C-alpha positions as CSV (number, residue, x, y, z in Angstrom):
1,M,228.0,-86.6,46.9
2,F,229.7,-85.2,50.0
3,I,227.8,-87.0,52.8
4,Q,228.4,-90.5,51.3
5,Q,231.9,-89.6,51.0
6,L,232.2,-88.7,54.5
7,E,230.4,-91.8,55.8
8,H,232.3,-94.2,53.6
9,A,235.6,-92.6,55.2
10,Q,233.9,-93.1,58.5
11,D,233.5,-96.7,57.8
12,K,236.6,-97.2,56.1
13,N,238.9,-95.8,58.8
14,Q,236.3,-96.5,61.6
15,S,236.9,-92.8,62.7
16,L,234.7,-89.7,63.4
17,V,237.8,-87.5,63.7
18,C,238.4,-84.4,61.5
19,V,241.9,-83.0,61.8
20,G,242.0,-79.4,61.4
21,L,244.8,-78.1,59.4
22,D,245.7,-74.4,61.1
23,P,249.2,-73.6,60.2
24,N,250.5,-70.9,62.7
25,A,253.7,-69.1,61.8
26,E,254.9,-69.0,65.4
27,K,254.3,-72.8,66.0
28,L,256.1,-73.8,62.5
29,S,259.1,-71.4,63.3
30,E,259.4,-73.1,66.8
31,L,259.3,-76.4,65.0
32,G,261.9,-75.3,62.4
33,V,259.8,-76.7,59.7
34,D,258.5,-75.4,56.3
35,L,254.6,-75.1,55.7
36,L,254.1,-77.8,53.0
37,P,256.7,-80.4,54.1
38,W,254.7,-80.1,57.5
39,L,251.1,-80.2,56.2
40,T,252.0,-83.1,54.0
41,A,253.8,-85.0,57.1
42,I,250.7,-84.4,59.2
43,V,248.2,-85.5,56.5
44,D,250.2,-88.8,55.6
45,A,250.6,-89.5,59.6
46,T,246.7,-89.2,60.2
47,A,245.0,-90.1,57.1
48,A,244.2,-93.7,58.0
49,H,242.6,-92.7,61.2
50,V,240.3,-89.8,60.0
51,C,237.2,-89.0,58.2
52,A,238.0,-85.5,57.1
53,F,240.7,-83.0,56.8
54,K,239.6,-79.5,57.6
55,P,241.9,-76.5,56.3
56,Q,241.2,-73.1,57.9
57,I,241.4,-70.4,55.2
58,A,242.3,-67.7,57.6
59,Y,245.6,-69.4,58.7
60,F,246.8,-69.9,55.0
61,A,245.6,-66.4,54.2
62,A,247.3,-64.8,57.1
63,L,250.7,-66.4,55.9
64,K,250.1,-65.7,52.2
65,A,250.0,-69.1,51.8
66,E,246.8,-69.7,49.3
67,T,249.0,-71.6,47.0
68,E,250.1,-74.1,49.6
69,L,246.4,-74.5,50.4
70,T,245.7,-75.3,46.9
71,Q,248.5,-78.0,47.0
72,I,247.5,-79.8,50.3
73,I,244.0,-80.0,49.1
74,Q,245.2,-81.5,45.8
75,Y,247.8,-83.5,47.7
76,I,245.2,-85.0,49.8
77,Q,242.7,-85.8,46.9
78,Q,245.6,-87.6,45.1
79,N,247.2,-89.4,47.9
80,H,244.2,-89.9,50.4
81,P,241.2,-89.8,47.8
82,T,238.9,-91.4,50.2
83,V,239.2,-88.7,52.9
84,P,237.1,-85.6,52.1
85,V,238.4,-81.9,52.5
86,I,236.1,-79.3,54.2
87,L,237.1,-75.9,53.6
88,D,236.7,-74.0,56.7
89,A,235.9,-70.5,55.4
90,K,232.6,-69.6,57.1
91,R,231.7,-67.3,54.3
92,G,228.3,-65.3,54.5
93,D,227.0,-62.9,51.7
94,I,224.3,-62.1,49.2
95,G,224.0,-62.5,45.5
96,S,226.6,-62.6,43.3
97,T,229.2,-62.2,46.0
98,A,228.1,-65.6,47.6
99,D,228.3,-67.1,43.9
100,Q,232.1,-66.0,43.8
101,Y,232.9,-67.4,47.6
102,A,231.1,-70.7,46.1
103,A,233.4,-70.7,43.1
104,E,236.2,-69.9,45.4
105,A,235.7,-73.0,47.6
106,F,234.6,-75.4,45.1
107,Q,236.4,-74.4,41.6
108,R,239.5,-72.7,42.7
109,Y,240.2,-74.7,46.0
110,Q,238.6,-77.8,44.8
111,A,237.2,-78.3,48.2
112,D,234.7,-81.2,48.9
113,A,232.8,-78.9,51.6
114,V,232.7,-75.4,53.1
115,T,231.5,-73.7,56.2
116,V,228.9,-71.0,55.6
117,N,227.4,-68.4,57.8
118,P,223.5,-68.1,57.5
119,Y,223.1,-64.8,59.4
120,M,222.2,-63.2,56.1
121,G,219.3,-65.8,55.3
122,G,218.5,-69.0,53.4
123,D,219.0,-67.3,49.9
124,T,222.6,-67.0,50.5
125,I,223.3,-70.7,51.5
126,E,221.8,-71.7,47.7
127,P,224.7,-70.4,45.5
128,Y,226.7,-73.1,47.7
129,S,224.0,-75.8,48.0
130,K,223.5,-75.7,44.2
131,F,226.8,-77.7,43.8
132,K,225.0,-80.8,44.3
133,D,227.9,-83.1,45.0
134,K,229.5,-80.6,47.4
135,G,229.0,-80.3,51.4
136,V,227.9,-76.8,52.9
137,V,228.1,-76.8,56.6
138,V,226.0,-74.2,58.2
139,L,227.1,-72.6,61.4
140,C,224.1,-73.2,63.9
141,K,225.4,-73.1,67.7
142,T,229.0,-72.4,67.7
143,S,231.7,-73.5,70.2
144,N,233.0,-70.2,71.5
145,A,232.0,-68.7,74.7
146,G,230.1,-65.7,73.6
147,S,227.7,-67.8,71.1
148,G,224.9,-67.4,73.3
149,E,224.6,-63.6,72.9
150,L,223.1,-64.1,69.8
151,Q,222.6,-67.9,69.0
152,N,220.3,-68.4,72.4
153,L,218.4,-65.2,71.8
154,T,214.6,-66.3,71.9
155,L,212.7,-65.2,68.8
156,A,209.1,-64.1,68.3
157,N,208.2,-67.7,67.3
158,G,209.4,-69.0,70.6
159,D,212.5,-70.4,69.4
160,T,215.8,-69.7,69.9
161,L,217.9,-68.3,66.8
162,F,220.1,-71.6,66.8
163,Q,216.8,-73.5,66.8
164,T,215.5,-71.8,63.7
165,V,218.6,-72.3,62.0
166,A,218.4,-75.9,62.6
167,K,214.8,-76.3,61.4
168,K,215.2,-74.0,58.5
169,A,218.5,-75.9,57.4
170,S,217.0,-79.1,57.7
171,Q,213.4,-78.4,56.2
172,D,213.6,-75.5,54.0
173,W,217.1,-75.0,52.5
174,N,218.2,-78.8,52.1
175,H,216.7,-79.0,48.5
176,N,219.8,-80.9,47.3
177,H,220.2,-82.9,50.7
178,N,223.9,-81.6,51.1
179,L,223.5,-79.5,54.0
180,L,225.2,-80.3,57.5
181,L,225.3,-78.2,60.6
182,V,228.1,-76.8,63.1
183,V,227.4,-77.6,66.6
184,G,230.0,-77.2,69.4
185,A,231.0,-79.8,71.7
186,T,231.0,-77.2,74.5
187,Y,227.1,-77.0,74.5
188,P,225.9,-80.9,74.9
189,N,222.4,-79.8,76.0
190,E,221.9,-77.5,72.7
191,L,223.6,-80.3,70.8
192,A,221.0,-82.9,72.0
193,T,218.1,-80.3,71.0
194,I,219.6,-80.1,67.6
195,R,219.9,-83.6,66.8
196,Q,216.2,-84.0,67.7
197,L,215.3,-81.2,65.3
198,V,217.1,-82.3,62.6
199,G,217.0,-86.2,62.4
200,D,220.0,-87.6,60.9
201,M,221.6,-84.6,59.4
202,P,225.3,-84.8,59.9
203,L,226.9,-82.6,62.4
204,L,230.3,-80.9,62.5
205,I,231.5,-80.8,65.9
206,P,234.4,-78.3,67.0
207,G,235.2,-77.8,70.5
208,I,236.9,-81.0,71.7
209,G,240.2,-80.7,73.1
210,A,241.7,-77.2,73.6
211,Q,238.2,-75.8,74.0
212,G,237.1,-78.4,76.6
213,G,234.5,-80.0,75.2
214,D,233.8,-83.4,76.6
215,V,233.8,-86.7,74.3
216,E,231.2,-88.7,76.1
217,A,228.7,-86.1,76.4
218,T,229.0,-85.0,73.0
219,L,228.5,-88.5,71.7
220,K,225.4,-89.2,73.9
221,A,224.0,-85.8,72.8
222,G,224.4,-86.2,69.1
223,L,225.2,-89.6,67.8
224,R,222.9,-91.0,65.6
225,T,221.7,-94.7,66.2
226,D,223.9,-96.0,63.3
227,G,227.1,-94.8,65.3
228,K,227.7,-92.2,62.8
229,G,226.1,-88.5,62.1
230,L,229.0,-86.4,63.9
231,I,232.5,-84.8,62.4
232,I,234.3,-84.4,65.5
233,S,237.1,-81.9,64.6
234,S,240.6,-81.3,66.4
235,S,243.2,-79.2,65.2
236,R,245.7,-77.9,68.0
237,G,245.6,-80.9,69.9
238,I,246.7,-83.1,67.2
239,I,248.7,-81.1,64.5
240,Y,250.7,-79.5,67.3
241,A,251.2,-82.5,69.7
242,G,254.9,-82.8,68.8
243,D,257.1,-80.2,69.7
244,K,260.5,-81.5,67.4
245,P,261.0,-81.7,63.7
246,E,261.9,-85.5,64.4
247,N,258.6,-86.4,66.4
248,Y,255.8,-84.0,65.1
249,A,254.3,-86.5,62.5
250,A,254.2,-89.3,64.7
251,K,252.8,-87.6,67.8
252,A,250.2,-86.2,65.6
253,E,249.4,-89.9,64.3
254,Q,249.4,-90.8,68.3
255,A,247.0,-88.0,69.1
256,C,244.6,-88.8,66.4
257,I,244.6,-92.4,67.2
258,D,244.0,-91.6,70.9
259,L,241.0,-89.2,70.0
260,K,239.7,-91.8,67.6
261,N,239.9,-94.7,70.1
262,T,238.3,-92.6,72.9
263,I,235.5,-91.7,70.8
264,N,235.0,-95.3,69.5
265,A,234.9,-96.3,73.0
266,F,231.5,-94.6,73.6
267,R,230.1,-95.4,70.0
């Protein structure tokens, strides 16, 4: 099961950090490195200090690098098998199309978990959650500035949309106990509300670092009593910490360690 694999990695590496793998052509050109060697070096440098890796599929697709996406997931699973891979795809569609997206994530790419969009309703989550050993990470309260335009709307039942998603994900959709939620670090008050609503359900937390999320406020709002329950994602702040071919891996490792230590200081 994905959640058990995740928590084992958190215990083994004493880390809640998830490194986002977002290859940007301009950044790689500035560094003077090729995609796959850069990815493997970043993974090797940070693997001992993370609980997960999270490749963002759009970055790979834009570079026509689906082959490299497959290769880096295989590389992680072969060389760092205790660290799970979350495919950040934010898929959301109905019926047979959702079945194909689930097959893409779990059979083509062999990811351990995938991010999905619940906007079309709970039946669109089931094609993913039926893979009982995989994780399904449902968007709930996202970190972007405009998220409140829809997610904070009050519905007829008196709850906001994000509260309704949290309740349904934890109570109605989680038949195989493999769902998680995405909750942005940029909204600690909403994070605290969601934690109260969903109990011990793990939460993927974007928004730390470049987007301005505060580590202490995030942990206070969302941490479980066992010191886990959060997957704190950082991409640019780690993978682009270095600016030279000779230092990018070491700088990424140090940035990852620094974030891990900052998080652990408040756990």
